[in-house]
DSSP file (Angstrom, degrees, kcal/mol; ACC not computed):
  #  RESIDUE AA STRUCTURE BP1 BP2  ACC     N-H-->O    O-->H-N    N-H-->O    O-->H-N    TCO  KAPPA ALPHA  PHI   PSI    X-CA   Y-CA   Z-CA
    1    1 A M              0   0    0      0, 0.0     2,-0.4     0, 0.0     0, 0.0   0.000 360.0 360.0 360.0 143.1   27.2    0.5  -64.9
    2    2 A T        -     0   0    0      1,-0.0     2,-0.3     3,-0.0     0, 0.0  -0.770 360.0-120.7 -96.5 142.1   27.8   -0.3  -61.4
    3    3 A A        -     0   0    0     -2,-0.4     3,-0.1     1,-0.1    -1,-0.0  -0.616  30.2-112.7 -72.9 131.5   26.5   -3.5  -60.0
    4    4 A E        -     0   0    0     -2,-0.3    -1,-0.1     1,-0.1     2,-0.1  -0.389  37.3-104.9 -64.3 147.5   24.2   -3.2  -57.1
    5    5 A P        -     0   0    0      0, 0.0     2,-0.2     0, 0.0    -1,-0.1  -0.434  41.7 -93.8 -72.0 154.3   25.5   -4.5  -53.8
    6    6 A K        -     0   0    0     -2,-0.1     3,-0.1     1,-0.1    -3,-0.0  -0.429  37.0-126.3 -68.2 130.7   24.2   -7.8  -52.5
    7    7 A K        -     0   0    0     -2,-0.2    -1,-0.1     1,-0.1    -3,-0.0  -0.578  33.5-107.5 -76.5 135.5   21.3   -7.4  -50.1
    8    8 A P        -     0   0    0      0, 0.0     3,-0.1     0, 0.0    -1,-0.1  -0.292  17.3-132.4 -63.4 153.7   22.0   -9.3  -46.8
    9    9 A Q  S    S+     0   0    0      1,-0.3     2,-0.4    -3,-0.1    -2,-0.0   0.939  91.3  21.7 -69.3 -45.8   20.0  -12.5  -46.2
   10   10 A R        -     0   0    0     -3,-0.0    -1,-0.3     0, 0.0     0, 0.0  -0.982  67.4-155.2-130.9 135.5   19.1  -11.6  -42.7
   11   11 A V        -     0   0    0     -2,-0.4     2,-0.0    -3,-0.1     0, 0.0  -0.893  26.0-123.9-107.9 130.3   18.9   -8.2  -41.1
   12   12 A P        -     0   0    0      0, 0.0     2,-0.1     0, 0.0     6,-0.0  -0.344  24.9-119.7 -72.9 159.3   19.3   -8.2  -37.2
   13   13 A T    >   -     0   0    0      1,-0.1     3,-1.0     4,-0.0     0, 0.0  -0.475  29.8-103.0 -91.5 166.1   16.5   -6.5  -35.1
   14   14 A L  T 3  S+     0   0    0      1,-0.3    -1,-0.1    -2,-0.1     0, 0.0   0.786 121.7  50.8 -66.6 -29.0   17.2   -3.5  -32.9
   15   15 A T  T 3  S+     0   0    0      2,-0.1     2,-0.3    33,-0.0    -1,-0.3   0.578  90.4  95.6 -85.5  -5.9   17.2   -5.8  -29.8
   16   16 A E    <   -     0   0    0     -3,-1.0     2,-0.5     1,-0.0    25,-0.0  -0.675  67.8-143.0 -88.9 138.0   19.5   -8.3  -31.2
   17   17 A V        -     0   0    0     -2,-0.3     2,-0.7    24,-0.0    -2,-0.1  -0.848   4.4-149.6-102.2 129.2   23.2   -8.0  -30.3
   18   18 A I        +     0   0    0     -2,-0.5     3,-0.2     1,-0.2    23,-0.1  -0.862  25.2 164.5-101.5 117.2   25.8   -8.8  -32.9
   19   19 A I        +     0   0    0     -2,-0.7     2,-0.7     1,-0.3    -1,-0.2   0.866  67.6  36.8 -95.5 -51.0   28.9  -10.1  -31.3
   20   20 A D  S    S-     0   0    0     17,-0.1    -1,-0.3    14,-0.0     3,-0.1  -0.906  73.3-155.4-109.1 111.3   30.7  -11.7  -34.2
   21   21 A L        -     0   0    0     -2,-0.7     5,-0.1    -3,-0.2    -3,-0.0  -0.609  30.2-100.4 -82.0 149.5   30.6  -10.0  -37.5
   22   22 A P    >>  -     0   0    0      0, 0.0     4,-1.2     0, 0.0     3,-1.2  -0.219  37.4-108.6 -64.5 160.0   31.1  -12.1  -40.7
   23   23 A A  H 3> S+     0   0    0      1,-0.3     4,-0.6     2,-0.2     3,-0.2   0.818 115.8  57.3 -57.3 -34.8   34.5  -11.8  -42.2
   24   24 A D  H 34 S+     0   0    0      1,-0.2    -1,-0.3     2,-0.2     4,-0.2   0.732 113.3  39.2 -75.5 -21.8   33.4   -9.8  -45.2
   25   25 A Q  H <> S+     0   0    0     -3,-1.2     4,-1.3     2,-0.1     3,-0.2   0.562  95.1  81.9-102.6  -6.7   31.9   -7.0  -43.0
   26   26 A S  H  < S+     0   0    0     -4,-1.2    -2,-0.2     1,-0.2    -1,-0.1   0.826  89.8  55.5 -66.4 -29.5   34.6   -7.0  -40.2
   27   27 A S  T  < S+     0   0    0     -4,-0.6    -1,-0.2     1,-0.2    -2,-0.1   0.862 107.7  47.9 -66.4 -34.6   36.8   -4.8  -42.5
   28   28 A A  T  4 S+     0   0    0     -3,-0.2    -1,-0.2    -4,-0.2    -2,-0.2   0.759  97.2  89.7 -79.0 -24.7   34.0   -2.2  -42.7
   29   29 A A  S  < S-     0   0    0     -4,-1.3    -3,-0.0     1,-0.1     0, 0.0  -0.378  88.0-100.7 -75.3 154.5   33.4   -2.2  -39.0
   30   30 A A    >   -     0   0    0      1,-0.1     3,-1.5    -2,-0.1    -1,-0.1  -0.331  28.7-119.0 -67.6 152.5   35.2    0.1  -36.6
   31   31 A P  T 3  S+     0   0    0      0, 0.0     4,-0.3     0, 0.0    -1,-0.1   0.768 113.6  58.9 -67.6 -18.4   38.1   -1.4  -34.7
   32   32 A S  T 3> S+     0   0    0      1,-0.2     4,-2.5     2,-0.1     3,-0.3   0.503  78.5 100.8 -87.8  -1.0   36.4   -0.6  -31.4
   33   33 A A  H <> S+     0   0    0     -3,-1.5     4,-2.7     1,-0.3     5,-0.2   0.845  77.3  49.3 -54.6 -47.2   33.2   -2.8  -32.4
   34   34 A P  H  > S+     0   0    0      0, 0.0     4,-1.5     0, 0.0    -1,-0.3   0.896 113.4  48.7 -69.7 -33.7   33.9   -6.0  -30.4
   35   35 A A  H  > S+     0   0    0     -3,-0.3     4,-1.4    -4,-0.3    -2,-0.2   0.923 113.0  48.3 -66.9 -41.3   34.6   -3.8  -27.2
   36   36 A R  H  X S+     0   0    0     -4,-2.5     4,-2.3     1,-0.2     3,-0.2   0.920 110.6  49.6 -65.4 -43.1   31.4   -1.9  -27.8
   37   37 A D  H  X S+     0   0    0     -4,-2.7     4,-2.1     1,-0.2    -1,-0.2   0.843 106.4  56.3 -68.0 -30.7   29.4   -5.1  -28.3
   38   38 A A  H  < S+     0   0    0     -4,-1.5    -1,-0.2    -5,-0.2    -2,-0.2   0.850 112.8  42.2 -67.0 -32.5   30.8   -6.6  -25.1
   39   39 A Q  H  X S+     0   0    0     -4,-1.4     4,-1.0    -3,-0.2    -2,-0.2   0.867 115.5  49.3 -81.9 -34.5   29.4   -3.5  -23.3
   40   40 A V  H  X S+     0   0    0     -4,-2.3     4,-2.4     1,-0.2    -2,-0.2   0.828  97.4  68.8 -80.1 -30.5   26.1   -3.4  -25.2
   41   41 A A  H  X S+     0   0    0     -4,-2.1     4,-2.5     1,-0.2     5,-0.2   0.924 102.0  42.9 -58.6 -52.8   25.2   -7.1  -24.6
   42   42 A P  H  > S+     0   0    0      0, 0.0     4,-2.7     0, 0.0    -1,-0.2   0.884 114.4  52.0 -60.4 -35.7   24.6   -6.8  -20.8
   43   43 A E  H  X S+     0   0    0     -4,-1.0     4,-2.7     2,-0.2    -2,-0.2   0.907 112.6  46.1 -64.7 -39.2   22.6   -3.5  -21.2
   44   44 A T  H  X S+     0   0    0     -4,-2.4     4,-2.7     2,-0.2    -1,-0.2   0.938 113.3  47.9 -71.1 -42.7   20.4   -5.3  -23.8
   45   45 A L  H  X S+     0   0    0     -4,-2.5     4,-2.4     2,-0.2    -2,-0.2   0.882 112.5  50.5 -64.0 -37.6   20.0   -8.3  -21.7
   46   46 A M  H  X S+     0   0    0     -4,-2.7     4,-2.4    -5,-0.2    -1,-0.2   0.910 110.6  49.0 -58.9 -44.6   19.1   -6.1  -18.7
   47   47 A A  H  X S+     0   0    0     -4,-2.7     4,-2.6     1,-0.2    -2,-0.2   0.932 112.6  47.2 -64.8 -43.4   16.6   -4.2  -20.8
   48   48 A E  H  X S+     0   0    0     -4,-2.7     4,-2.9     1,-0.2    -1,-0.2   0.904 111.9  50.2 -61.4 -39.2   15.0   -7.4  -22.0
   49   49 A A  H  X S+     0   0    0     -4,-2.4     4,-2.2     1,-0.2    -1,-0.2   0.890 110.3  51.1 -66.9 -39.2   14.9   -8.8  -18.4
   50   50 A L  H  X S+     0   0    0     -4,-2.4     4,-2.4     2,-0.2    -2,-0.2   0.910 109.3  49.0 -63.1 -43.3   13.3   -5.6  -17.3
   51   51 A I  H  X S+     0   0    0     -4,-2.6     4,-2.2     1,-0.2    -2,-0.2   0.945 113.5  48.6 -57.2 -49.4   10.6   -5.8  -20.0
   52   52 A Q  H  X S+     0   0    0     -4,-2.9     4,-2.0     1,-0.2    -1,-0.2   0.862 110.5  50.5 -62.0 -33.6   10.0   -9.4  -19.0
   53   53 A E  H  X S+     0   0    0     -4,-2.2     4,-3.0     2,-0.2    -1,-0.2   0.896 109.6  50.7 -66.1 -41.1    9.7   -8.5  -15.4
   54   54 A T  H  X S+     0   0    0     -4,-2.4     4,-2.2     1,-0.2    -2,-0.2   0.869 110.9  47.9 -68.3 -35.9    7.3   -5.8  -16.1
   55   55 A R  H  X S+     0   0    0     -4,-2.2     4,-2.2     2,-0.2    -1,-0.2   0.885 112.3  50.4 -66.5 -40.0    5.1   -8.2  -18.2
   56   56 A I  H  X S+     0   0    0     -4,-2.0     4,-2.8     2,-0.2     5,-0.2   0.922 110.9  47.3 -61.6 -47.3    5.2  -10.7  -15.4
   57   57 A V  H  X S+     0   0    0     -4,-3.0     4,-2.9     1,-0.2     5,-0.2   0.953 111.4  52.7 -60.6 -46.3    4.3   -8.2  -12.7
   58   58 A S  H  X S+     0   0    0     -4,-2.2     4,-2.4     1,-0.2    -2,-0.2   0.906 111.5  45.1 -52.9 -47.1    1.4   -6.9  -14.9
   59   59 A K  H  X S+     0   0    0     -4,-2.2     4,-2.4     2,-0.2    -1,-0.2   0.902 113.1  50.0 -67.2 -41.3    0.0  -10.5  -15.4
   60   60 A V  H  X S+     0   0    0     -4,-2.8     4,-2.2     2,-0.2     5,-0.2   0.952 113.2  47.3 -61.8 -45.9    0.4  -11.3  -11.7
   61   61 A I  H  X S+     0   0    0     -4,-2.9     4,-2.4     1,-0.2    -2,-0.2   0.940 111.1  51.2 -57.1 -48.3   -1.4   -8.1  -10.7
   62   62 A E  H  < S+     0   0    0     -4,-2.4    -1,-0.2     1,-0.3    -2,-0.2   0.882 112.8  44.5 -65.2 -37.3   -4.1   -8.7  -13.2
   63   63 A R  H  < S+     0   0    0     -4,-2.4     4,-0.3     1,-0.2    -1,-0.3   0.808 118.2  45.2 -73.3 -28.7   -4.8  -12.3  -11.9
   64   64 A L  H >X S+     0   0    0     -4,-2.2     4,-2.8    -5,-0.2     3,-1.0   0.698  88.2  90.0 -87.4 -20.3   -4.6  -11.1   -8.2
   65   65 A Q  H 3X S+     0   0    0     -4,-2.4     4,-2.4     1,-0.3    -1,-0.2   0.827  84.1  51.6 -52.8 -37.1   -6.8   -8.1   -8.7
   66   66 A P  H 3> S+     0   0    0      0, 0.0     4,-1.7     0, 0.0    -1,-0.3   0.851 113.2  45.1 -67.5 -28.5  -10.1   -9.8   -8.0
   67   67 A R  H <> S+     0   0    0     -3,-1.0     4,-2.1    -4,-0.3    -2,-0.2   0.842 113.5  51.5 -75.0 -34.2   -8.8  -11.3   -4.7
   68   68 A I  H  X S+     0   0    0     -4,-2.8     4,-2.7     2,-0.2     5,-0.2   0.911 108.6  50.7 -70.1 -37.8   -7.3   -7.9   -3.8
   69   69 A D  H  X S+     0   0    0     -4,-2.4     4,-2.6    -5,-0.3    -1,-0.2   0.920 112.3  46.2 -61.2 -47.2  -10.7   -6.3   -4.5
   70   70 A V  H  X S+     0   0    0     -4,-1.7     4,-2.0     2,-0.2    -1,-0.2   0.888 114.5  47.2 -63.1 -37.7  -12.5   -8.8   -2.2
   71   71 A L  H  X S+     0   0    0     -4,-2.1     4,-2.7     2,-0.2    -2,-0.2   0.908 112.7  49.8 -65.6 -45.2   -9.9   -8.4    0.5
   72   72 A F  H  X S+     0   0    0     -4,-2.7     4,-2.5     2,-0.2    -2,-0.2   0.903 112.6  46.6 -59.1 -47.1  -10.0   -4.5    0.2
   73   73 A E  H  X S+     0   0    0     -4,-2.6     4,-2.3     2,-0.2    -1,-0.2   0.901 112.9  49.9 -71.0 -38.6  -13.8   -4.5    0.4
   74   74 A H  H  X S+     0   0    0     -4,-2.0     4,-2.3     2,-0.2    -2,-0.2   0.959 114.2  44.7 -66.1 -50.4  -13.8   -7.0    3.5
   75   75 A R  H  X S+     0   0    0     -4,-2.7     4,-2.2     1,-0.2    -2,-0.2   0.898 112.0  52.7 -63.6 -39.9  -11.2   -4.8    5.4
   76   76 A L  H  X S+     0   0    0     -4,-2.5     4,-2.7     2,-0.2    -1,-0.2   0.892 108.7  49.4 -58.6 -43.9  -13.0   -1.7    4.5
   77   77 A R  H  X S+     0   0    0     -4,-2.3     4,-2.0     1,-0.2    -1,-0.2   0.920 111.4  49.3 -60.5 -44.0  -16.2   -3.0    5.9
   78   78 A E  H  < S+     0   0    0     -4,-2.3    -2,-0.2     1,-0.2    -1,-0.2   0.877 113.3  47.6 -62.1 -37.8  -14.5   -4.1    9.1
   79   79 A A  H  < S+     0   0    0     -4,-2.2     4,-0.4    -5,-0.2    -1,-0.2   0.893 117.9  40.0 -69.2 -43.3  -13.0   -0.7    9.5
   80   80 A L  H  X S+     0   0    0     -4,-2.7     4,-2.8     1,-0.2     3,-0.4   0.682  90.5  86.5 -82.0 -19.6  -16.2    1.1    8.8
   81   81 A A  H  X S+     0   0    0     -4,-2.0     4,-2.4     1,-0.2     5,-0.2   0.892  89.5  48.4 -59.3 -43.1  -18.6   -0.9   10.7
   82   82 A P  H  > S+     0   0    0      0, 0.0     4,-1.9     0, 0.0    -1,-0.2   0.897 114.3  47.5 -63.6 -32.5  -18.2    0.8   14.2
   83   83 A T  H  > S+     0   0    0     -4,-0.4     4,-2.4    -3,-0.4     5,-0.2   0.897 112.5  47.2 -70.7 -40.2  -18.5    4.2   12.6
   84   84 A V  H  X S+     0   0    0     -4,-2.8     4,-3.0     2,-0.2     5,-0.2   0.931 111.2  53.3 -65.4 -41.5  -21.6    3.2   10.6
   85   85 A A  H  X S+     0   0    0     -4,-2.4     4,-2.4    -5,-0.3    -2,-0.2   0.912 110.6  46.9 -64.2 -42.2  -23.1    1.7   13.8
   86   86 A R  H  X S+     0   0    0     -4,-1.9     4,-2.0     2,-0.2    -1,-0.2   0.918 114.5  45.9 -65.5 -41.5  -22.4    5.0   15.7
   87   87 A V  H  X S+     0   0    0     -4,-2.4     4,-2.9     2,-0.2     5,-0.2   0.912 112.5  51.2 -64.7 -43.1  -23.9    7.1   12.9
   88   88 A Y  H  X S+     0   0    0     -4,-3.0     4,-3.1     1,-0.2     5,-0.3   0.962 110.8  48.4 -61.8 -47.7  -26.9    4.8   12.6
   89   89 A A  H  X S+     0   0    0     -4,-2.4     4,-1.7     1,-0.2    -1,-0.2   0.857 114.2  45.4 -61.5 -37.6  -27.6    5.0   16.3
   90   90 A A  H  X S+     0   0    0     -4,-2.0     4,-2.6    -5,-0.2    -1,-0.2   0.909 114.6  49.1 -72.8 -37.1  -27.3    8.8   16.4
   91   91 A L  H  X S+     0   0    0     -4,-2.9     4,-3.0     2,-0.2     5,-0.2   0.952 112.1  48.6 -63.2 -51.0  -29.5    9.1   13.3
   92   92 A A  H  X S+     0   0    0     -4,-3.1     4,-2.5    -5,-0.2    -1,-0.2   0.859 111.3  49.3 -59.9 -39.6  -32.1    6.8   14.8
   93   93 A D  H  X S+     0   0    0     -4,-1.7     4,-2.3    -5,-0.3    -1,-0.2   0.940 112.5  48.8 -69.8 -45.8  -32.1    8.7   18.1
   94   94 A D  H  X S+     0   0    0     -4,-2.6     4,-2.7     2,-0.2    -2,-0.2   0.927 112.4  46.7 -54.8 -47.0  -32.6   12.0   16.3
   95   95 A V  H  X S+     0   0    0     -4,-3.0     4,-2.6     1,-0.2    -2,-0.2   0.888 110.8  52.8 -63.9 -39.4  -35.4   10.6   14.1
   96   96 A R  H  X S+     0   0    0     -4,-2.5     4,-2.3    -5,-0.2    -1,-0.2   0.921 112.2  46.0 -61.2 -43.7  -37.1    9.1   17.2
   97   97 A K  H  X S+     0   0    0     -4,-2.3     4,-2.2     2,-0.2    -2,-0.2   0.916 113.4  47.9 -63.5 -45.7  -36.9   12.5   19.0
   98   98 A E  H  X S+     0   0    0     -4,-2.7     4,-2.5     2,-0.2    -2,-0.2   0.892 111.8  50.8 -61.6 -42.1  -38.2   14.4   15.9
   99   99 A L  H  X S+     0   0    0     -4,-2.6     4,-2.5     2,-0.2     5,-0.2   0.942 110.6  49.1 -61.4 -52.4  -41.0   11.8   15.5
  100  100 A A  H  X S+     0   0    0     -4,-2.3     4,-2.5     1,-0.2    -1,-0.2   0.893 110.5  50.8 -58.7 -42.0  -42.1   12.2   19.2
  101  101 A R  H  X S+     0   0    0     -4,-2.2     4,-2.0     2,-0.2    -1,-0.2   0.902 111.1  47.8 -65.1 -42.2  -42.1   16.0   18.9
  102  102 A K  H  X S+     0   0    0     -4,-2.5     4,-2.3     2,-0.2    -2,-0.2   0.884 112.2  49.6 -63.1 -39.6  -44.2   15.8   15.8
  103  103 A I  H  X S+     0   0    0     -4,-2.5     4,-2.9     2,-0.2     5,-0.2   0.910 110.5  49.9 -61.4 -47.2  -46.7   13.4   17.4
  104  104 A R  H  X S+     0   0    0     -4,-2.5     4,-2.4    -5,-0.2    -2,-0.2   0.894 111.9  47.9 -65.7 -35.5  -46.9   15.7   20.5
  105  105 A E  H  X S+     0   0    0     -4,-2.0     4,-2.5     2,-0.2    -2,-0.2   0.934 113.1  48.8 -68.3 -45.5  -47.6   18.7   18.3
  106  106 A A  H  X S+     0   0    0     -4,-2.3     4,-2.4     2,-0.2    -2,-0.2   0.909 113.8  45.0 -62.5 -44.3  -50.2   16.8   16.3
  107  107 A V  H  X S+     0   0    0     -4,-2.9     4,-2.6     2,-0.2    -1,-0.2   0.890 112.9  52.0 -71.2 -36.7  -51.9   15.6   19.5
  108  108 A E  H  X S+     0   0    0     -4,-2.4     4,-2.2    -5,-0.2    -2,-0.2   0.925 111.2  46.9 -60.2 -46.1  -51.7   19.0   21.1
  109  109 A Q  H  X S+     0   0    0     -4,-2.5     4,-2.5     2,-0.2    -2,-0.2   0.904 112.9  49.3 -61.7 -45.4  -53.3   20.5   18.0
  110  110 A A  H  X S+     0   0    0     -4,-2.4     4,-2.5     1,-0.2    -2,-0.2   0.931 112.3  48.3 -59.1 -47.5  -56.1   17.9   17.9
  111  111 A V  H  X S+     0   0    0     -4,-2.6     4,-2.8     1,-0.2    -1,-0.2   0.879 110.1  49.8 -62.3 -39.7  -56.8   18.4   21.5
  112  112 A N  H  X S+     0   0    0     -4,-2.2     4,-2.3     2,-0.2    -1,-0.2   0.883 110.9  51.5 -66.8 -37.0  -56.9   22.1   21.2
  113  113 A E  H  X S+     0   0    0     -4,-2.5     4,-1.6     2,-0.2    -2,-0.2   0.896 111.3  47.5 -63.7 -41.0  -59.3   21.7   18.2
  114  114 A E  H  X S+     0   0    0     -4,-2.5     4,-2.6     2,-0.2     5,-0.2   0.952 110.2  51.8 -61.3 -51.8  -61.6   19.4   20.2
  115  115 A M  H  X S+     0   0    0     -4,-2.8     4,-2.0     1,-0.2    -2,-0.2   0.874 107.4  51.6 -53.3 -43.8  -61.5   21.7   23.1
  116  116 A G  H  X S+     0   0    0     -4,-2.3     4,-2.0     2,-0.2    -1,-0.2   0.862 108.8  52.4 -63.8 -36.0  -62.6   24.7   20.9
  117  117 A R  H  X S+     0   0    0     -4,-1.6     4,-1.5     2,-0.2    -2,-0.2   0.947 111.2  46.8 -62.4 -46.0  -65.5   22.6   19.5
  118  118 A H  H  < S+     0   0    0     -4,-2.6    -2,-0.2     1,-0.2    -1,-0.2   0.833 113.4  48.2 -69.3 -31.2  -66.7   21.8   23.1
  119  119 A R  H  < S+     0   0    0     -4,-2.0    -1,-0.2    -5,-0.2    -2,-0.2   0.875 114.9  45.6 -72.9 -35.5  -66.4   25.4   24.2
  120  120 A G  H  <        0   0    0     -4,-2.0    -2,-0.2     1,-0.2    -1,-0.2   0.677 360.0 360.0 -81.3 -20.7  -68.2   26.6   21.2
  121  121 A A     <        0   0    0     -4,-1.5    -1,-0.2    -5,-0.1    -2,-0.1   0.458 360.0 360.0 -82.3 360.0  -71.0   24.1   21.3
């Protein structure tokens, strides 16, 4: 019967860089392992830094979003105010003209009906 190999006490995570291997595992490692570890360490650190930077940016944007919304709404209102005023003035003028035309038509119809009654009486 073969004895089962000892299980390691601690297993490194995927993001952890192993620079120095214990003496009992160094014979099993490839000879290029230390050079590879030296190259992997900066890449791993860079990846972790980018992940942290992304988290920080997300948190800052999340905290600033209400201020950004208020500023955007304020600027949008400022930019649209002259256009809205022009549209409102044009619309009010059109409605005023249409109302005046309808009133003239109603008065003309009422006068014609009254004249017809006086002629027929």
